[in-house]
C-alpha positions in Angstrom: -21.5 -14.6 18.8 -21.0 -11.1 20.4 -22.4 -8.0 18.7 -19.7 -6.0 17.1 -20.0 -2.9 14.9 -19.3 -3.1 11.2 -16.1 -1.6 9.9 -16.4 2.1 9.8 -17.2 3.8 6.5 -17.0 0.5 4.6 -19.7 0.0 2.0 -20.5 -3.7 1.3 -19.3 -4.8 -2.1 -20.6 -7.8 -4.0 -17.3 -9.6 -3.7 -14.6 -10.3 -1.0 -12.1 -7.7 -0.1 -8.4 -8.3 -0.5 -6.2 -8.3 2.7 -3.0 -9.6 4.1 -2.3 -11.7 7.1 0.2 -9.2 8.5 3.9 -9.6 8.1 5.9 -8.4 5.1 9.7 -8.7 4.3 11.9 -6.6 6.5 14.0 -4.1 4.6 16.2 -2.7 7.3 19.5 -4.0 8.8 19.8 -5.3 12.3 22.7 -2.9 12.9 20.3 0.1 12.2 17.8 -1.3 14.8 20.6 -1.8 17.4 21.8 1.8 16.8 18.3 3.1 17.4 17.9 1.1 20.6 21.2 2.4 21.9 20.5 6.0 21.0 16.7 6.4 20.6 16.7 10.2 21.1 19.5 10.8 18.6 18.5 8.3 15.9 15.4 8.2 13.7 13.5 5.0 14.1 14.6 2.9 11.1 11.5 0.7 11.3 9.3 3.6 10.1 10.8 3.3 6.7 10.0 -0.4 6.6 6.4 0.2 7.7 6.1 2.9 5.0 7.4 0.5 2.3 5.0 -2.3 3.5 1.9 -0.1 3.5 2.7 1.5 0.1 3.4 -1.9 -1.4 0.1 -3.2 0.0 -1.9 -0.3 -1.4 -0.1 -0.4 -4.7 -0.8 -4.1 -5.1 -4.5 -3.4 -4.4 -4.7 -4.8 -0.8 -7.8 -3.0 0.4 -7.3 -3.9 4.1 -3.5 -3.5 4.7 -1.6 -3.8 8.0 1.6 -2.3 9.4 3.5 -5.2 7.8 4.6 -6.2 11.3 8.2 -5.3 10.4 9.5 -4.5 13.8 10.1 -8.0 15.1 8.8 -11.6 14.8 5.1 -12.0 15.7 6.1 -13.7 19.0 9.0 -11.4 20.2 7.0 -8.4 19.2 4.5 -8.9 22.0 7.0 -10.3 24.5 9.5 -7.5 24.4 11.1 -6.7 27.8 10.9 -3.0 26.8 7.1 -3.2 26.9 6.4 -6.1 29.2 7.6 -6.6 32.8 8.5 -10.1 33.9 10.1 -11.1 30.5 13.8 -11.6 29.8 15.7 -12.7 26.7 18.4 -15.4 26.9 19.7 -15.5 23.4 16.8 -16.9 21.3 14.9 -18.0 24.4 12.1 -16.0 26.0 12.1 -16.3 29.8 9.2 -15.6 32.1 11.1 -14.5 35.2 8.4 -12.7 37.1 4.8 -11.6 37.0 4.1 -10.3 33.6 2.5 -6.8 33.0 2.2 -4.7 29.9 3.9 -1.3 30.6 2.4 0.5 27.5 0.8 -0.2 24.2 3.1 -2.3 22.0 1.6 -1.6 18.5 -0.1 1.8 18.8 2.6 4.0 17.4 3.3 1.7 14.4 -0.5 1.4 13.7 -0.8 5.2 13.8 2.2 5.5 11.4 0.7 3.0 9.0 -2.8 4.5 9.1 -1.3 7.9 8.2 -0.1 6.4 4.9 -3.3 4.5 4.1 -5.9 6.1 1.8 -9.2 6.9 3.5 -11.1 4.8 1.1 -9.1 1.7 2.2 -9.7 -0.3 5.4 -7.1 -1.4 7.9 -6.6 -4.8 9.8 -3.9 -5.3 12.3 -2.7 -8.6 13.7 -2.1 -9.3 17.4 -0.6 -12.6 18.5 -2.8 -15.1 20.3 -2.0 -15.6 24.0 -1.6 -19.4 23.7 0.9 -19.0 20.9 2.9 -16.5 23.0 2.8 -18.8 26.1 4.0 -21.8 23.9 7.1 -19.8 23.0 8.2 -19.0 26.6 10.2 -20.9 29.2 9.1 -20.5 32.9 11.7 -19.6 35.5 10.5 -19.7 39.1 7.1 -20.3 40.6 5.2 -17.3 39.2 3.0 -19.5 36.9 2.4 -23.2 37.5 1.7 -24.4 34.0 1.0 -23.4 30.3 -2.7 -22.8 31.0 -2.0 -20.3 33.8 0.6 -18.5 31.8 -1.7 -18.4 28.7 -4.5 -16.7 30.7 -2.0 -14.3 32.3 -0.7 -13.2 28.9 -4.3 -12.8 27.7 -5.3 -10.6 30.6 -2.1 -8.6 31.0 -0.9 -8.2 27.4 -3.3 -9.1 24.7 -6.6 -7.8 26.2 -5.2 -4.3 26.9 -3.5 -4.3 23.4 -6.8 -5.1 21.7 -8.5 -2.3 23.7 -5.9 0.3 22.7 -6.0 -0.6 19.0 -9.7 -1.1 18.4 -10.5 2.6 17.9 -8.0 2.8 15.1 -8.6 -0.2 13.0 -11.5 -1.8 11.1 -10.6 -5.4 12.0 -8.5 -6.9 14.8 -6.8 -10.1 14.0 -5.6 -12.8 16.4 -2.8 -15.0 15.0 -2.9 -18.6 16.4 -0.7 -20.9 14.4 -0.4 -23.5 17.2 -4.1 -24.3 16.9 -3.3 -26.4 13.8 -0.2 -28.0 15.4 -1.1 -28.9 19.1 -4.1 -30.9 20.3 -6.9 -28.2 20.8 -7.0 -27.3 24.5 -10.4 -27.3 26.1 -9.7 -23.9 27.8 -9.3 -22.0 24.6 -13.0 -21.2 24.3 -13.0 -19.7 27.8 -9.8 -17.8 27.0 -11.3 -16.1 24.0 -14.5 -15.3 25.8 -12.4 -13.5 28.4 -10.1 -11.5 26.2 -12.8 -10.5 23.7 -15.5 -9.5 26.1 -16.6 -6.0 25.3 -14.4 -5.7 22.2 -16.6 -4.0 19.6 -14.3 -4.1 16.6 -14.8 -7.2 14.4 -12.3 -9.9 15.2 -10.5 -12.2 12.7 -8.9 -15.4 13.9 -6.1 -16.5 11.6 -4.8 -20.1 11.9 -2.2 -21.1 9.3 -1.2 -24.6 8.4 -3.5 -27.6 7.8 -6.7 -26.9 9.9 -8.8 -29.7 8.5 -9.0 -31.5 11.8 -9.5 -28.5 14.0 -12.0 -26.4 12.0 -15.0 -27.6 14.0 -13.3 -26.3 17.3 -12.5 -22.9 15.7 -16.2 -22.3 14.9 -16.9 -22.4 18.7 -14.8 -19.3 19.4 -16.5 -15.9 19.6 -14.8 -14.4 16.5 -16.3 -12.8 13.5 -14.1 -14.2 10.7 -12.1 -17.4 10.5 -9.1 -16.9 8.3 -7.4 -20.1 7.0 -4.9 -21.5 4.5 -6.8 -23.3 1.7 -3.8 -24.0 -0.5 -3.0 -27.4 0.9 -5.9 -29.3 -0.7 -9.6 -29.1 -1.1 -10.2 -31.3 2.0 -10.5 -28.2 4.1 -13.1 -26.7 1.7 -15.1 -29.9 2.0 -14.9 -29.8 5.8 -15.9 -26.1 6.0 -18.8 -26.6 3.5 -20.4 -29.4 5.7 -20.3 -27.4 9.0 -22.9 -25.0 10.3 -21.3 -21.8 11.8 -21.9 -18.1 12.1 -18.5 -16.7 11.1 -17.4 -15.4 7.7 -14.4 -17.0 6.0 -11.0 -15.5 5.1 -9.8 -17.5 2.1 -6.0 -18.0 2.1 -5.4 -18.7 -1.6 -1.8 -17.7 -2.2 1.0 -19.7 -0.8 3.6 -18.0 1.4 5.9 -21.0 2.0 7.3 -21.0 -1.5 8.9 -18.2 -3.6 7.1 -19.5 -6.7 4.6 -16.9 -7.8 1.3 -18.6 -8.7 -0.3 -17.4 -11.9 -3.5 -15.4 -11.7 -5.5 -18.3 -13.2 -4.3 -20.7 -10.5 -5.5 -18.3 -7.7 -8.7 -17.6 -9.6 -9.5 -21.3 -9.9 -9.1 -21.7 -6.1 -11.4 -18.8 -5.5 -13.9 -20.4 -7.9 -13.8 -23.7 -6.1 -14.3 -22.0 -2.7 -17.2 -19.9 -4.0 -18.9 -23.0 -5.4 -18.5 -25.1 -2.2 -19.0 -22.4 0.4 -21.1 -19.8 -1.3 -19.8 -16.4 -2.4 -21.6 -14.6 0.5 -19.6 -16.6 3.1 -16.2 -15.4 1.9 -15.4 -12.0 3.4 -11.6 -11.8 2.5 -9.2 -13.3 0.1 -5.6 -13.1 1.2 -2.2 -14.9 1.3 -2.1 -18.1 3.2 0.0 -16.6 6.0 2.5 -13.8 6.7 5.0 -12.9 3.9 8.0 -12.1 6.0 10.2 -15.0 4.7 9.6 -14.3 1.0 11.8 -12.1 -1.2 10.4 -8.6 -1.3 9.5 -8.6 -5.0 8.0 -12.1 -4.7 5.7 -11.0 -1.9 4.7 -7.9 -3.8 3.8 -9.8 -7.0 1.9 -12.5 -5.1 -0.3 -9.7 -3.7 -0.7 -8.2 -7.2 -1.8 -11.6 -8.6 -4.2 -12.0 -5.6 -6.0 -8.8 -6.6 -6.0 -9.6 -10.3 -7.4 -13.1 -9.5 -10.2 -11.7 -7.3 -11.2 -9.3 -9.9 -11.0 -11.9 -12.7 -13.3 -14.3 -10.9 -15.9 -11.9 -9.7 -15.9 -9.4 -12.6 -14.7 -11.6 -15.5 -11.5 -11.1 -17.5 -10.5 -7.5 -18.4 -11.5 -6.4 -21.9 -8.7 -6.3 -24.5 -7.5 -2.7 -25.0 -9.5 -1.0 -27.8 -11.6 2.1 -28.3 -14.6 1.9 -25.9 -17.7 4.0 -25.9 -19.2 4.0 -22.5 -22.7 5.3 -22.0 -22.9 8.6 -20.2 -24.5 7.1 -17.1 -21.5 4.8 -16.6 -18.9 7.6 -16.4 -17.4 7.9 -12.9 -14.8 10.6 -12.8 -14.7 10.5 -9.0 -12.4 7.5 -8.6 -8.8 6.4 -8.8 -6.6 4.4 -11.1 -4.8 1.2 -10.2 -2.0 0.0 -12.6 -0.7 -3.5 -12.2 1.5 -5.9 -14.1 0.9 -9.7 -14.7 4.3 -11.1 -15.8 2.8 -14.5 -16.6 0.5 -13.2 -19.3 2.7 -10.2 -20.2 -0.2 -7.8 -19.7 -0.6 -4.4 -18.0 -4.0 -4.3 -16.3 -5.5 -0.8 -15.6 -8.6 -0.5 -13.4 -10.6 2.6 -12.6 -12.1 2.2 -9.1 -14.7 4.0 -7.1 -13.8 5.0 -3.6 -15.4 2.0 -2.1 -12.9 0.0 -4.2 -15.2 -1.4 -6.8 -13.5 -1.5 -10.3 -15.8 0.3 -12.6 -13.6 -0.1 -15.7 -10.7 -2.4 -16.5 -8.6 -2.8 -19.5 -5.4 -4.8 -20.3 -2.8 -4.8 -23.0 1.0 -5.1 -23.3 0.9 -1.8 -25.2 0.9 1.4 -23.2 -0.2 3.3 -26.3 -3.3 1.2 -26.7 -4.2 1.5 -23.0 -3.9 5.3 -23.0 -6.0 5.5 -26.2 -8.7 3.3 -24.7 -8.8 5.4 -21.5 -9.1 8.6 -23.4 -11.8 7.2 -25.7 -13.7 6.0 -22.7 -14.1 9.6 -21.4 -13.6 8.5 -17.8 -11.4 11.5 -17.1 -13.2 14.9 -17.1 -12.3 17.6 -19.5 -11.0 19.9 -16.8 -7.5 21.0 -15.6 -7.7 18.4 -12.9 -8.7 15.8 -15.4 -5.8 16.7 -17.7 -3.3 16.3 -14.8 -4.9 13.0 -14.0 -4.5 11.8 -17.6 -0.8 12.9 -17.5 -0.3 10.9 -14.3 -2.0 7.8 -15.7 0.1 8.0 -18.9 3.3 8.3 -16.9 2.5 5.3 -14.8 1.5 3.2 -17.8 4.8 4.1 -19.4 6.6 2.9 -16.3 4.6 -0.3 -16.3 5.4 -1.0 -19.9 9.1 -0.4 -19.3 9.1 -2.7 -16.3 7.3 -5.4 -18.4 9.8 -5.2 -21.3 12.8 -5.2 -18.9 11.4 -8.0 -16.7 11.7 -5.9 -13.5 9.1 -5.4 -10.8 6.7 -2.5 -11.2 5.2 -0.5 -8.3 2.8 2.3 -8.9 4.1 5.6 -7.6 7.6 4.3 -7.1 10.7 4.7 -9.4 11.7 1.7 -11.5 14.9 -0.1 -10.6 16.5 -1.4 -13.8 20.0 -3.0 -13.6 22.6 -1.0 -15.4 20.5 2.2 -15.5 21.3 4.9 -13.0 
């Protein structure tokens, strides 16, 4: 395993961090994108609004290591864009390798910078980059520039992915390689050599994400020089059993929320999976909890609520259920005014959950109720907010957001902290 530095400014907590795999529902029209491509100097980039929505939704849901949302294109075409890569042509849905490939400029740098500008400093950041083999598998060769899949895979690794990793590593806390075909194709004997080549000298921790059923390939994944292996554990407990019996150096990313179904799993269902994984693998081995895969194909509000429930489930398992809202007298040494509030809604239990977090994202105080009045009274009685002008403004903000959450709960509409409510029939 290569030596890589720890994520910058990240204090280790006693439980896994929440993150996403990458993609988020796209909220812009194709016509807007085409207009921008035709007149880039006269039109504002419409994808920026989609990135902003994704990042704010991630942060609002409690995702402590968000990404850009990868909303500009699919995870394959994003890195095989003729605008950024020489030797690539599009023929309808097909991606054609028509010449020697070469990356002209960074593909993701601008979007990562935009997303980072919206991310609180006390949050981390993890950005996905598509694995070279996956990209090669989605191309059709034209001419004699590359003889076979292996040669094309290594060329993409050297000319596109390696330079992209180098340009991003100074900005992010984790780099992620997305390799869905590792769970579909017979594992190629040259993948280990490929990863040694593209990751040599990369100092930022690297996450390898493989979606799908990875039961039969997990042993091979542990041979790759990555720091975290991120998998989908929602299929069955067979994978948990396989992981538990292997010896390996990497940490585990626990995919515990399905992304192939619009059904929103209850918090208790997710918490139970985290419990089984912690029992079988050991809590210290799990670095992240996250959705099973990207969320692009989900409805926007479904993706958002799945991330909410993921955060609530992580907190419930590692910290126990929130106390029922009532007057609470905290001892003076437990007061922590230098933190932030996170307000979330769990529609299944009809509860508003309020947590007061330190800036290393540890919930110091959590309370739940369906009554906004009880929540505010409990927060005031707890004396978490200082008796200063700043504290009074903070209390006003928390009261306003709890009122919105209660309104959203009663009207059965999604709630997003720091965003206006959208209630049908109300303008």
